[in-house]
C-alpha positions as CSV (number, residue, x, y, z in Angstrom):
1,M,-19.2,-6.6,13.2
2,D,-20.8,-10.0,14.2
3,A,-17.9,-12.1,15.6
4,S,-19.9,-15.4,14.8
5,D,-19.6,-14.4,11.1
6,P,-16.1,-15.4,10.0
7,T,-16.5,-13.8,6.5
8,G,-17.9,-10.6,7.8
9,M,-14.7,-8.7,7.9
10,A,-13.7,-9.8,4.3
11,H,-17.2,-8.6,3.1
12,Q,-16.6,-5.2,4.8
13,V,-13.1,-4.9,3.3
14,H,-14.5,-5.6,-0.2
15,R,-17.4,-3.2,0.3
16,R,-15.1,-0.5,1.6
17,W,-12.8,-1.1,-1.4
18,R,-15.6,-0.9,-3.9
19,G,-16.4,2.5,-2.1
20,R,-12.8,3.5,-2.5
21,E,-12.0,3.5,1.2
22,A,-9.3,1.9,3.3
23,P,-8.3,2.3,7.0
24,D,-6.3,5.3,7.9
25,G,-2.8,4.5,9.3
26,E,0.2,2.2,8.5
27,F,-1.7,-0.9,7.3
28,I,-1.9,-3.6,4.7
29,V,-5.5,-5.0,4.4
30,F,-5.8,-8.4,2.8
31,A,-8.8,-9.8,0.8
32,D,-9.6,-12.3,3.5
33,G,-10.2,-9.4,5.8
34,S,-7.0,-9.7,7.9
35,L,-5.0,-6.6,8.7
36,S,-1.3,-6.2,9.1
37,V,-0.3,-3.2,11.2
38,M,3.0,-1.8,10.1
39,H,5.7,0.6,11.4
40,L,7.9,2.5,9.0
41,V,11.6,2.2,10.1
42,R,14.5,4.1,8.5
43,L,17.4,1.6,7.9
44,S,20.1,4.1,6.8
45,P,20.6,7.7,6.9
46,P,20.7,9.7,3.6
47,D,23.9,9.6,1.7
48,R,23.6,13.2,1.3
49,V,22.5,15.7,3.9
50,G,18.9,16.7,3.2
51,D,18.4,14.1,0.4
52,V,15.5,12.0,1.6
53,R,15.5,10.0,-1.6
54,A,18.8,8.3,-0.7
55,E,17.5,6.8,2.5
56,R,16.5,3.1,2.9
57,W,13.4,2.2,4.6
58,Q,11.6,-1.0,5.8
59,W,8.0,-1.5,6.8
60,V,8.0,-3.8,9.8
61,E,4.9,-5.8,10.7
62,L,3.8,-5.1,14.3
63,L,0.9,-7.5,14.3
64,R,-1.6,-9.3,12.2
65,A,-5.2,-9.3,13.1
66,T,-8.2,-11.2,11.7
67,E,-10.8,-9.3,13.8
68,W,-10.4,-5.5,14.0
69,S,-12.0,-2.2,13.6
70,A,-10.7,0.9,11.9
71,G,-10.8,4.2,13.8
72,N,-11.0,6.1,10.6
73,W,-11.5,5.2,6.9
74,V,-10.0,7.4,4.3
75,E,-11.0,7.7,0.6
76,V,-8.6,6.1,-1.9
77,G,-10.4,7.5,-4.9
78,S,-7.6,9.5,-6.4
79,V,-6.0,7.0,-8.7
80,L,-2.7,8.4,-10.1
81,S,-1.5,5.3,-11.8
82,S,-2.5,1.7,-12.7
83,H,-0.9,-1.1,-14.5
84,R,-2.2,-4.4,-15.8
85,H,-0.2,-7.6,-16.0
86,A,-1.3,-11.3,-16.4
87,G,-4.8,-11.1,-15.0
88,S,-4.0,-8.6,-12.2
89,R,-3.9,-4.8,-11.8
90,A,-1.8,-2.6,-9.6
91,W,-3.2,0.7,-8.5
92,A,-1.6,3.7,-6.8
93,G,-2.7,7.0,-5.7
94,E,-3.5,9.5,-3.0
95,S,-5.9,10.1,-0.2
96,A,-6.3,13.7,0.4
97,D,-8.9,13.4,3.4
98,H,-6.3,13.8,6.0
99,G,-3.4,15.3,4.2
100,S,-1.6,13.7,1.3
101,I,-1.5,9.9,2.1
102,G,-0.1,7.4,-0.2
103,W,-1.7,4.0,-1.1
104,V,-1.1,1.0,-3.3
105,A,-3.4,-1.8,-4.1
106,L,-3.4,-5.2,-6.1
107,T,-6.6,-6.5,-7.6
108,R,-7.7,-9.1,-10.0
109,D,-8.3,-7.6,-13.4
110,D,-11.9,-8.9,-13.5
111,D,-15.2,-7.0,-13.8
112,E,-15.5,-6.3,-10.2
113,G,-11.7,-5.4,-9.6
114,T,-11.6,-7.9,-6.7
115,L,-9.2,-6.8,-4.0
116,D,-6.1,-9.0,-3.2
117,W,-4.6,-6.4,-0.8
118,I,-4.3,-2.7,-0.2
119,A,-1.4,-0.9,1.5
120,I,-2.0,2.6,3.0
121,S,0.7,4.7,4.6
122,N,-0.2,8.0,6.2
123,R,3.6,8.6,6.5
124,S,4.2,8.3,2.7
125,N,3.7,10.8,-0.1
126,P,1.2,10.0,-2.7
127,F,2.3,7.3,-5.3
128,S,2.4,8.7,-8.7
129,E,3.7,5.6,-10.6
130,V,2.9,1.9,-10.3
131,T,4.2,-1.2,-12.3
132,L,3.4,-4.9,-11.9
133,D,5.2,-8.0,-13.0
134,E,5.1,-11.7,-12.0
135,T,6.6,-11.1,-8.5
136,T,6.4,-7.4,-7.6
137,V,4.2,-4.4,-7.3
138,T,6.5,-1.4,-7.7
139,A,5.3,2.0,-6.8
140,V,7.1,5.3,-6.9
141,S,6.0,8.1,-4.4
142,T,6.1,11.8,-5.4
143,A,9.1,12.1,-3.1
144,G,11.0,9.7,-5.4
145,R,11.0,6.7,-3.1
146,V,10.5,3.3,-4.7
147,W,8.4,0.9,-2.8
148,A,8.8,-2.8,-4.0
149,F,5.9,-4.9,-2.7
150,P,6.3,-8.7,-3.2
151,R,2.9,-9.6,-4.7
152,H,2.2,-12.4,-2.3
153,A,3.7,-10.9,0.8
154,P,3.3,-7.1,0.5
155,Q,4.2,-6.7,4.2
156,Q,7.8,-7.5,3.2
157,V,8.0,-4.2,1.2
158,E,11.4,-2.6,0.6
159,I,11.6,1.1,0.2
160,T,14.7,2.6,-1.6
161,A,15.6,5.6,-3.6
162,D,14.7,6.3,-7.2
163,P,16.7,4.0,-9.5
164,A,16.8,6.6,-12.2
165,H,18.9,8.8,-10.0
166,P,22.6,8.4,-9.5
167,W,22.4,8.6,-5.7
168,R,20.9,5.1,-5.6
169,R,23.1,2.4,-4.2
């Protein structure tokens, strides 16, 4: 990357998104090319022994970078769900490149599917459902965890159990 080109990273992020790729790890990549490095922290133990769906998790932002390089890029071509709302589209799916990695993205619902952000978690199961409203992108993993991403601050995601099940608090 040419550090003298401030839009270079944003162009690379959009090029990679169009090629259905994202950095491999615990990241949120924003449309402006910045990167949020995240750490997945369990906030509470399961209510029932062995029931991972009843745990509460939080993604904690470790750092935000405007210049960075990814060690690996993974394909995000397996779209398992998408939902359109008010000029935006939420996407969710799986990357099978390095195991079964979950990802969620928010784009504009235009001809190019312009990326707003993509969150990829190599510690998450794939995301099989996604919904979108005015404030939140909600994705459900195949393990039954519900990830609620605030549209304009996805790094503040909250991860809870499946609300359709009685063990949810």
